[in-house]
C-alpha positions in Angstrom: -12.0 -36.9 -67.9 -12.6 -33.2 -67.6 -15.8 -31.5 -68.9 -14.9 -28.3 -70.8 -16.4 -25.1 -69.3 -16.3 -23.0 -72.5 -19.2 -21.0 -73.6 -19.5 -22.9 -76.8 -19.8 -26.2 -74.9 -22.4 -24.8 -72.5 -24.5 -23.5 -75.4 -24.3 -26.8 -77.2 -25.3 -28.7 -74.1 -28.2 -26.3 -73.4 -29.4 -26.6 -77.0 -29.2 -30.4 -76.9 -31.2 -30.6 -73.7 -33.8 -28.1 -75.1 -34.1 -30.0 -78.4 -34.4 -33.4 -76.6 -37.1 -32.0 -74.3 -39.0 -30.4 -77.3 -38.9 -33.6 -79.4 -40.0 -35.7 -76.4 -43.0 -33.3 -75.8 -44.0 -33.4 -79.5 -43.7 -37.2 -79.5 -45.9 -37.5 -76.5 -48.5 -35.1 -77.9 -48.6 -37.0 -81.2 -49.0 -40.3 -79.4 -51.9 -38.9 -77.3 -53.6 -37.4 -80.3 -53.3 -40.7 -82.3 -54.7 -42.7 -79.4 -57.6 -40.3 -78.9 -58.6 -40.4 -82.6 -58.3 -44.2 -82.7 -60.6 -44.5 -79.7 -63.1 -42.2 -81.4 -62.9 -44.5 -84.4 -64.4 -47.2 -82.1 -66.8 -45.0 -80.2 -69.1 -44.1 -83.1 -70.0 -47.6 -84.1 -70.4 -48.6 -80.4 -72.8 -45.8 -79.9 -74.9 -46.6 -83.0 -75.1 -50.3 -82.0 -76.4 -49.3 -78.6 -79.0 -47.0 -80.1 -80.1 -49.9 -82.3 -80.7 -52.1 -79.2 -82.4 -49.1 -77.6 -84.9 -48.9 -80.5 -85.6 -52.7 -80.2 -86.2 -52.3 -76.4 -88.5 -49.2 -76.8 -92.1 -50.1 -76.1 -91.2 -53.3 -74.1 -92.6 -54.1 -70.7 -89.5 -56.1 -69.8 -86.3 -57.2 -71.5 -87.5 -60.8 -70.9 -90.5 -60.2 -73.3 -88.6 -59.9 -76.6 -90.0 -61.7 -79.6 -87.8 -64.1 -81.6 -87.4 -61.5 -84.3 -86.2 -58.9 -81.8 -83.8 -61.5 -80.2 -82.4 -62.2 -83.7 -81.8 -58.5 -84.2 -80.1 -58.2 -80.8 -77.9 -61.3 -81.6 -76.6 -59.5 -84.7 -75.4 -56.5 -82.7 -72.3 -58.3 -81.4 -70.7 -58.2 -78.0 -73.6 -57.0 -75.9 -74.9 -57.1 -72.4 -78.4 -56.1 -71.2 -78.8 -55.4 -67.5 -82.1 -54.5 -65.7 -82.4 -53.0 -62.3 -79.9 -51.3 -60.0 -77.9 -52.2 -56.9 -78.7 -55.6 -55.4 -81.8 -55.9 -57.6 -79.7 -55.8 -60.7 -79.8 -58.8 -63.1 -78.2 -59.6 -66.4 -81.0 -60.4 -68.9 -78.8 -61.0 -71.9 -75.1 -61.3 -72.6 -73.2 -62.3 -75.7 -72.0 -65.9 -75.2 -68.3 -64.9 -75.9 -68.2 -62.7 -72.8 -67.0 -64.5 -69.7 -69.1 -64.2 -66.6 -66.4 -63.2 -64.1 -65.2 -60.3 -66.3 -68.7 -59.3 -66.8 -69.5 -59.2 -63.1 -66.3 -57.3 -62.3 -67.2 -54.7 -64.9 -70.8 -54.4 -63.7 -69.7 -53.8 -60.1 -67.4 -51.0 -61.3 -70.1 -49.1 -63.2 -72.1 -46.1 -62.0 -75.7 -47.4 -61.5 -77.3 -44.2 -60.5 -80.8 -43.5 -61.8 -79.5 -40.6 -64.0 -76.1 -41.9 -64.9 -75.2 -40.6 -68.4 -74.0 -42.7 -71.3 -70.3 -43.4 -70.8 -67.3 -44.9 -72.6 -64.8 -46.9 -70.6 -61.7 -48.9 -71.4 -61.1 -52.1 -69.5 -58.0 -54.3 -69.5 -58.7 -58.0 -69.1 -56.9 -61.1 -70.2 -54.1 -59.2 -72.0 -56.7 -57.4 -74.2 -58.1 -53.8 -73.9 -61.8 -53.6 -74.3 -63.8 -50.4 -75.1 -67.2 -50.4 -73.4 -70.1 -48.1 -74.1 -72.9 -48.0 -71.5 -76.3 -46.5 -72.4 -79.1 -46.3 -69.8 -82.6 -47.2 -70.8 -86.1 -47.3 -69.2 -88.8 -49.8 -70.1 -92.6 -49.2 -70.2 -93.0 -50.7 -66.7 -90.5 -48.0 -65.3 -87.7 -50.5 -64.7 -84.4 -49.0 -65.6 -81.3 -50.8 -67.0 -78.1 -50.4 -69.1 -77.0 -51.5 -72.5 -73.3 -52.4 -72.6 -71.7 -52.7 -76.0 -68.2 -54.1 -75.9 -65.4 -54.2 -78.5 -61.7 -55.3 -78.4 -59.2 -52.5 -79.1 -56.8 -54.5 -81.2 -55.6 -51.7 -83.4 -55.3 -49.2 -80.6 -53.5 -51.7 -78.4 -51.0 -52.6 -81.1 
């Protein structure tokens, strides 16, 4: 089979390649924009839930000294982990029972535990599910620092 070398064929081939590349680029941009906006859909509620926990922790000497009413409010937040300390001194003071300990430890070891680490959003893939995690640093009255981790499954984004 011989490929024609006419100008008409060359122009048609060039236009086909350019059109395919353009459509591919537009498709990738649309996919990236849709994913970005879907993640932002999750990020707002995660941040507001973390701020709710922060308001509960304000004025506390320790995360272990929460009243039953405060614990009830924290239990209603959802998938939550409270960690106090840094480095080897770090300890989990509360975690939502649904969260498995091995995944929790893996995530805690990956996080930035610097004294001035900013609030961050991360996406973690575990057990066939993508999880969105918002970490918010906090400081208690006794000067002890910690992090609030709010975790949510990204079912819609993954699908």
